[in-house]
N, C-alpha and C positions, 0 to 999 in steps of 0.2 A: 641416540637415538634417531631410526629410520623413516622412509618416508609411509612407511607403513602405521610403522607406532603413531606419527601424527596426521595418519588417517585416520585411528582409533579413535586418538583424544579429542579431535576439531569435529567428531560423528558423537562420543558421549556429550562434550559443551555442549551444541548446537540442539540432542536430543534430552539433555539436563535442562536447558534453559527456557526451551515450550514459544520458545519467543523471537525476534535476532540479537543478534552480537557484531558490534561492531569491529571490522575487521583491525583494525592496531590492540582488539586486546586477545583474536584468536592470535595473531603474531605476536603478544608478548608470553600465553598459556605456550606454543611449543617453540616459544627465544629461537625467531624468524622473521625473517625483515618483511615487508608489507607483501611484495614485489613476488617472491617466494612463497608466502601465502594463500598469495593469490591465486598465483599458478600451483599450488597444492587444491584449496579449493576448485578452481576450475577442471582440477585433472576427476576429485571426487563428483563435482555434478555428473563431467561426461562419464564416468564409472557407475555411476549408479541411471541414469538413462539407457545404458547400456546392457547392466543388464539387467532391468524395467523394473528395479525397486520396486515395493510398497511408496518408500520418500522420494524426495527428489531436493535439492535444495537452492533456494528461490535466495537473489540476489535485489534487495534494494538498498541503492545507493551507496553506501560502508559498507551493509549489516550486510550480516549473511540467517539464515532461517531452514530449517527443516519441516518441508510438509511437506503428509501425503499427495499424489496423484491425480489430478483431476478424476484419467478416467476413471478414478476406486471409486468413486463419493457415494454411489448407490450401497455398494460394500459396507463401506465405513458407517453411513449414516444406519441403515438394518441394524449394526448392533451400538449405536449410541442412543442414550437414551435422549426424548424427545424435547429438547427445549422449547422453549419461548420466539417467537418470534420475534424475529433480531432485526427485518427487512425494515424500508424506510419507503419511507408515506412517497407521494407523487410530489406533494410540494416543499419535502426536504429534498427529492433529485432532485428536482428541478433551481433548488439555492443551491444545492452545492457543484450542478454541472455549471453555474453560476461563476459561484468563488472558482473552479477552475479553476478557466478558464481568465477570466478574469482579475484572479490574486494578484499586489491586494486588494482586497473592494469591500466601501463602506456595508451598511448596510440599506443605507439611504440610495445608494445604488445599485441592491439589486433586488430590492422595491422599486423603484423607477424600473425595470425590465422587464418584472415578474410582472406588475401593476398593479399587487398588493401586499399589504402586510408581510412582514417573513419569520417578524420574533419568533417565533414560536419551531417553527422548521433550523432556524436558527442557532436555537441554543440545544436542540436534540439533537443536533452535528454537532457540535460542540461536546454536549455529554457521552456521546459514543468513539469521541476522542477524535474526528473526522476530519475537525475544521480547531482550529485556533485563533484569538483575537492575537496578530503577530506582530501590533503596534495603536499608533497611533496619526490621525494623518495632522500635517498644519494648515490647519483651515479652522473655522471659529467655531467655538464649541471642541473644537478637538475628536471628532468623530473613530471609536474605532474601525479599524481595517480586518479583515477576516483573510488570514489564508487553509490550506492543504496540512494535511498533521502527513507523517511515515506511513501511521496507519490507515490514512486514505490510499496513500497506494497500494500495502496489503491488498485493501477493503476492495481496490478496479482488477487488483492483480500486475501493477506492469515498476518496473524497476525505476523510474524518473517520470519529470512532468514533464521530459522533451517526449517521453512514448505516451502522451495524448495523444489520440486521432482528432486530425486536424476536421476544423468544426468546419470545413471546405468538403469534406469526405462524409462528415457525420450528413452536410444541407444534400447529399447527392441519396446516403442511404435512406433519408428520407422523403424524395420525389421518387422514385427510382418503386420503395418498396408500397409508394404513395399512403406512408404514415401518415395519419394527420396533427 
């Protein structure tokens, strides 16, 4: 099978999956090693970008996914059926930010930082698969510790936690724009 066929197969698999597919599964499907498969995926992403296709290849860790281009959002939105709001409350966003930057973190630690109870916000984030229970702290009561999921990375559009903006950058942005 030539590269053109492999590209077609990968595109079909990513489209049909509708969510991320691990590179090891893609490599197995096209009968290639991981490095070659990654090169083919990079070539596909470059081709899709060059041709300004309506979809792009997004990478999250070792997983790949077909996604629509953000600049086409308004056009896609105009033909999609209205959906219920899936946004997060301010409390949930604050809780999520603490978990993202401090993980693994306990509910008590989150509440100490926020200064208010956050049980409902945590449950909302768990229900939306944005955070998860990543274990227990080895201390009295063995409290649950929380961390983010791959869905969190997709939710905010980054490949890995290393790509989160540094807290210092955010602080500068807040001060520069006089955000309360």
